[in-house]
N, C-alpha and C positions, 0 to 999 in steps of 0.2 A: 541373475540378480537384477532387480529393478534399476533402471537408469536414474531413478530419483532417490536411491539409497546410497549411502557411502560405500565405496568399494575398497578392497585392500589395495594399498599403493603398489604392491608388486604386480598387480594384474595389468599394469599399463605400460611397462617397459621404460626405457630411458626418457629423461625429460627432453622436450623440444623447445621449451621456453622457460627462462629463469627471470623472475622479477625480484629485484633487490631494493630494499628501502631501509633507511635508518629507523623508521617507525612503521611497524606493521601491527595492526590490531588482530590479535589471536585470542583463542579461549584462555590462554595462559597469561595474557597481559599484552602490553604494548612493548614490542621488542624490535631491535634491528634484526632483520631476517632476510633470507632468500627463499622465495616460493618457487618450487619446481613444478612444472605443468607438462602434461602430455595427454593427448586425446581428449582435451577439454577438461581434464580432472587435475586437481592438485595431488601430486604424489608425495611431496614432502614439504615441510616448513622447517628450515634450518636456521637456528640462531647464529648471528654473525657477531661473535664475541669480540669486544673491543671496538666495534664499528660505532662511530658517533656521527658521521656525516657522509653524504654522498655528493657527487659533483653538482655544481650549481645548475647545469643544463642536463636534460635527460639524454641518455645514450642508449642506442641499440647496437650491440656489437657481437661479433663472433669470437672465436678463440683468439685470433690475432689481437683484437682490440682489448682483450682481457689479460694479455700476457704479463702485465706488470703485477698481477695478483695471482697467488697460487690458485689454480683452477679447482673447481669442485669436480667430483667424479664424473658428472655428466656435462660439464660446461663445454667441452670441446666439440660437442655435437648439438649445441643449443644456441638459440638466439638469446641474448642477454639484454634486459631492459633495466636501467637504473633510474629510480625516481630522483627528482630534484631534492635538495636539502630541505625545502619548505613543504614537501608533500608527505602525506601519510597514506599508507595503503589500507583501504577499508574493504570489508566484504561488500559485495553488491547488495543493495537494499532490497527488501521484499515488501511490496505494497499490496496488502490483501484487500484493499477497498478502493477499487477504481471502476468508474462508470465509463465504458468506452462508447456505448450507445449505438454501435453498429451491429447488425443492419437495422434499417428502419428509421433511425434518426442520425444517419451519418453526417448530415449537415450540421449536427451539433458537435461531433467528434468522430473519430474512426480509429481503426487499429494502427495504420501507419503513423498518424500524427500523435496519438496518445502514447504509443510505445517509444517513438523517437524522443518525445519530451521526457518520458520516464528515464530512458537511458542517459539523456543529457543531465538529468538530476541525480545520477548514480543508482537508479533503480533498475535492477536486472531481472526481476520477476514481478509480475502483477497477477492478481486474481480478479477477474472481471465480474461485476455485479450483474444479476439476472434481469434487472429492469432498466427502463428507458430505451432499450432496443425493442424493435418490433420484428418478429414475435419475442416476447419475453422468454427467458429460459425456464420454462415450466413443464416441458416434456422432452422426450428424447429427440423427437423430430426438430424441435426448436433449437436444442443443443447442437444438432448436426448442422443446421442452418448457420448458426453462429461460428462453428468451427470452420466451415467452408469459407465464410467471410474473412476469417482471420488467417487462414493457412497461407504461408509464404509471404505475409505482409507485416510481420511483427519484428520490431527491433530489439525486443527483450522476450524472455519466456513468458508464457501466458497460460494460466489455468482458469477455471470457471466455477463460480457458484451457481447453484440452481435455486429456483424460487419455490417457496412453500406458500401457496395461495389457497383460497377457499375451496377451489374445485379440482385440485390436482393430487389428492392423497394417493390415488391409484397409480399415478405416474412417478412417484418419488422413488420406489425401489428400482425402477429401470434407470432413472437418472443416477442413482447411487452406483449401480453396476456399470454405468457408462463412464464413471470416473470423475464426477464432480466432487469438489472439495467439501461440500456441505450444502446447507439449505438456508436461504435468507427469507425472513418473514417480517411483516409489519404488524404492529399492534394499533396502528392509526392509519388513516388514509394515506396512501403512498404518493398521491399527487398525479398518478397516471392511471387511467381507468382500466387498463389491461392487467394491472397487478394489484389484486384486491387484498386488503388486510385480513387478518385472522381475528375472529371474535374469541371470547374466552374459551368456548367449547372446542373450536377448531384449533386454537393454540395448544390446549391441553392434549388433543389428539396428535398434533404434530410433534410435540415434545416426546410423547410415548413412542411414536413411530421412529423418530430419529434415534432414540435410545436403542430400540430394537435393531435398527440398521447398523449401529455402531458408528453413526455419523455425528455431525456437529450442526447445531441450529444457531445461526447468527441473526440477531434480532435488532430491528429498529424499535427501541423501547421508549415509547411515549404513550401515555394512557389517553385513549380517545375521550373518555368521559371528562377527565380533567381539562382537556383542551376545549371540549364543547362548552364547559362551564366558564371558561375564561373569556374576557372581553375580546371581541374580534379586532384584528389589526385593521387599520385604515390610514391611508395617507402617508406622508413622508417621515413621520416621527418614529425613530428606532425604539424609544421607550414603549410605544404602543405595541410594536411587534413583539418585544420581549414579554410583555404582559400576556400576549396571546399564546405563547409557548412557555408556560411557567415551569420552573424546576420541579414543582410538585408532580407534573405529568411524567417526568422521568422516574422520580422516586416511586410513584405508584406502580408504574409498569415494571420496574426492576424488582420490586417486592413480589409482584405476581409471578414473574419469571423465576425468581429464586424458589418460591414455593413449589412450582411445577417441577423444576429440576431436582429439588431435594426429594420430592415424592417419587420421581421416576428413575433417578440415577443418570439422567441424560447429561450430555455435555452441551452447555449453552454459552454463548458469547455475546456480550453487550457491545453493539456497534456505537461508534462516535459518541462516547459518553461526554456530555457537556456540563451536566449539573453535578457539582462537587457534593451537594447534599446527599446524593445517592451512594457516595463512596463508602460510608460506614456500613451500609447494608451489604455491599459486595464484600467488604473485608470480613464482616462477621460470618457470612455464608462460606467464604473460603476457609475460615478458621474451623468451621464445622465439617469441612470436607466436601462441600457442595462443588460440583464440577462447573463452576462459573468463572469466566474470565472477562476482561474488558479492555477496550482500546479507547484512545482519544486521538485527536487530530491536531496538526500544527496550528490551525486557526483558533482552536479553543485554548491553546497554551500561550499563543503569541500575539493574538489580537484581543481587544477588549471592547466592551460596549461603550466605554468612555471615548473611544477613538472614532466611533461611527457618527457621522454628521447627518443632518437632515437630507433625506432622499438618497443616501449613498447605498443603493440596493446591491452594489457589487459585494457588500458584506453579508448579504442575506444567505442563511443556510438553516436547515432544520435538523436537529435542535439548534437553537441560536447561539451565537457568540455572547457570552455573559460578561460580568464585570471583572475588574482586575483582581479583586479579592477571591473570586471564584477560580480564576486561572491559577493563582498562587496555590490554592488547595489541590488543584489537579496536578501541579508539579510535585507536591508532597505525596500524592497518591502514587505517582510514578516512582518516586524515590523509595517508597515503602513496598513497591511491588504489587500493590493492589490493582492498579492499571498496568498492564504488561507491555502494550504495544502502542506505537505512534504511527498511524497510517494516514494517507492523504484524504480519503473520501473525495477524490477528484470527480467533480460533478459539473461538467461544463454545459453551456448552452450558447446559442447565438446571442450576441450582445443585445439585440432588440428585445429578447425575452426578459432581460433584466430591467427594462423600462426606465432607464436612467433619466430620460426626459421628464417623465411624470414623477419619478421617485416614489412610487407607491409600494410600500412594503407588502401590502396585501395581495398585489397583483404580480409582483416580480417572481421569476423562477428562483427557487431556493437551492443554491449549490455554489461551491467555490472550486475554481479550476486551479490546481496547485501542484500537480504531480512532479513538475520540474523543479519546484522551489522548496519542497519540504525539508530537505537536508540543511541548506543554509538558513532557512527560517528557524528551525529547531536549534541548530548549533549556535546561532547568534544569541538566542535567548538563554540557552543552557550555559554557555561560557560566562555570561553575566551573572549567573547564579552559582558559579564555581563547580559546575558539573562537567565531567570530562567527556571526550569524544568516544571513549570506550563505552560509556553508559548510553550515549546516543545511538551508537551502532547496535548495542543490544536491543534497544527499543524499536529500532527501525529495520533491523536485519535478522538477527538470530531469533528474537522472540516471535515476530510474525511467521518466520519459517517453521518454528516449532508448532505454533498455533495451528497452522494449516497442514502439518504433517509433511513438510517439504524437507526430507532428510538430507538432501544433497545441497541445500541452499543455506545462506545466512552466516557462515563462518569461514574463516581462512584456516583450514585444517586438512590434513591428508584424507583423501577420499571424497572431498566435496567438489562440486563444480567450481571451475576457476572463474567465478564471477567476481570481479575486482574493480576497485575504484581508486584512482589517484586523486587525492583531495588535498587542496591547499587551505588549511584551516585558518590562516591569518590574513588571507587576501580579501579585500573588501570590494564590493561592487554595488551599484545602484540598479534596482530592478527596472529594466527597460522592456515593456511588453512586446516590442517589436523583435526582441531576441528569443522569445518563447517559441516553442515548436508545436504547441497545440493548435488545433484548427482555428480557435478563437482566442484572443489574447487579453480579454478583460480580466483583471485581477485586482483584488484589494491591496496587493503588495506593490503596485506600481509606484515608483519613486522612492521606495523604502531602501535604506542602506543596510546591506546584509554582509555578514562575514562568512567566508568559506566558499571556495570555488571548486566544482568538479572539473578536473582537467582532462581526464581520460577514463573511459569505462571499457572493461573487457567482459565479454560474455563467453563463458567456456574457453577462455584463453585467447579469444580473438577480439581485436578492437572493434567497438561498435561504431559504424559509419552511417550517418543519416542517408537515407536513400538506398541502403543495401541491407535490407532486413534479413536477419539470420536467427531470429528467435524461434523457439519450439513451442508447441502446444502440449501442455502437461496434463497428466491424469493423476488423480488422487492415489497416493501410496504406491504408484507404479511409475510415474513419469511417462512421457511419451516422446518418441522421436518426432522429427518434423512430419507433419502431414503433407501429402503431396499438394503442391500449389494448384489451385483450380479456380474457375470463375466463381464469382459470387452467385448465390441462388438466382435462378431466372425469375423474372417478373418484378414489378415495382413493389417496394416495401415502403410504406409511408404511414405517417400518423400525425395528426395535428397536435401542436403543443398543448399541454395542460396549463391551467392558469397558474399553478404554483408547483414547486417540486420538492421532494424529500429525497433522502439518500440513505 
């Protein structure tokens, strides 16, 4: 049985860890429950009938400490952890859109820092994007380079997307066999010269090829012609930058993608949907049975164009953050299930590439670094709209896991990996960039008051500790055990920064 597929609970023997909480988010609902774990897997989730609260302080006890309560069948051989009364046990989040940038641009980010930040934010699995690293993940040799760079250095589990670029059609079957989770392509200039976009003919060929492989094509969907016809961004005004990346570019690109998917039967996924005008197209295609899905990101839901001041290039990303009315429509699309996932699109860079001194939106790198903050950002806004934490966990854990085919991830259920998060949903904090674990700490959320604190994260039943990486490298539909730790590939890997960035 694949390590990435749910296994029968009986295959694992008695529990070695029990985690109890008055509120556990399970597929059946939010219930008081005891989660039994052994060998990194959840072997049972048992409702605790009549339980309404747990002690105010967390406890880790053996049988003697639990003697006041009738023991469960496996308690006398287990460590017992009881969550505080103000904590909820969540499944570990799955973030399928992360730019780690290592190797080649490790001075932008890297596997140790990106994954430590992810785990601190309750993310226990990421899938790394194929661009912004050098070499990009566009052939098997480059994938091997990236895996060697990551091996033994990750605080959460990590899988990899491959790239579909103009000249690698022959390499894609080998990448698929090597276990990538799918292929990413651009319909517009990516911002980095080593990752070329696909024109209409190459995109159609990629869609057909991915359908034949039984894989997934994930697409940065902005239409190059629409952007070329728009007025160019210049200077510190955010309105000018918005006009340079119009919603019409997303609408046109997604319409083309739907046409190709419908014709070929391919599975396609729209990355970082920002333009709510495109939602009706996606909804109509889904109703016709087209295999198209879509994601959005915390910054499109929770930041608005109205909040961006002159020269505040820390807010720049592509597609751009749009107005408040647009964000409200994205929330509606999530509630309706048209958009299925919320993922970070963590795309960091050194602060100097944001050009804050000049504040020129045309020159600044386009990307937002947010993998540590996504859960509290989304939860803060969701609860203001009367949306529950169960729905948020669905968008940020179970739905991305299903989208990527990660059968062992995303839910608290027997047979799943014991990737868990103790989350205090009512605790408030102010974002202090110095407390972030990413390599660079520039964030548009600096100084923002948020609700919801990740207090502890477990990866396969073990607490995640910064500086002690225990993450595994995953393969599509099979999962992978840890690769042997080894040196990064020999020789310098470097590349000059592009003038602007997409993700």
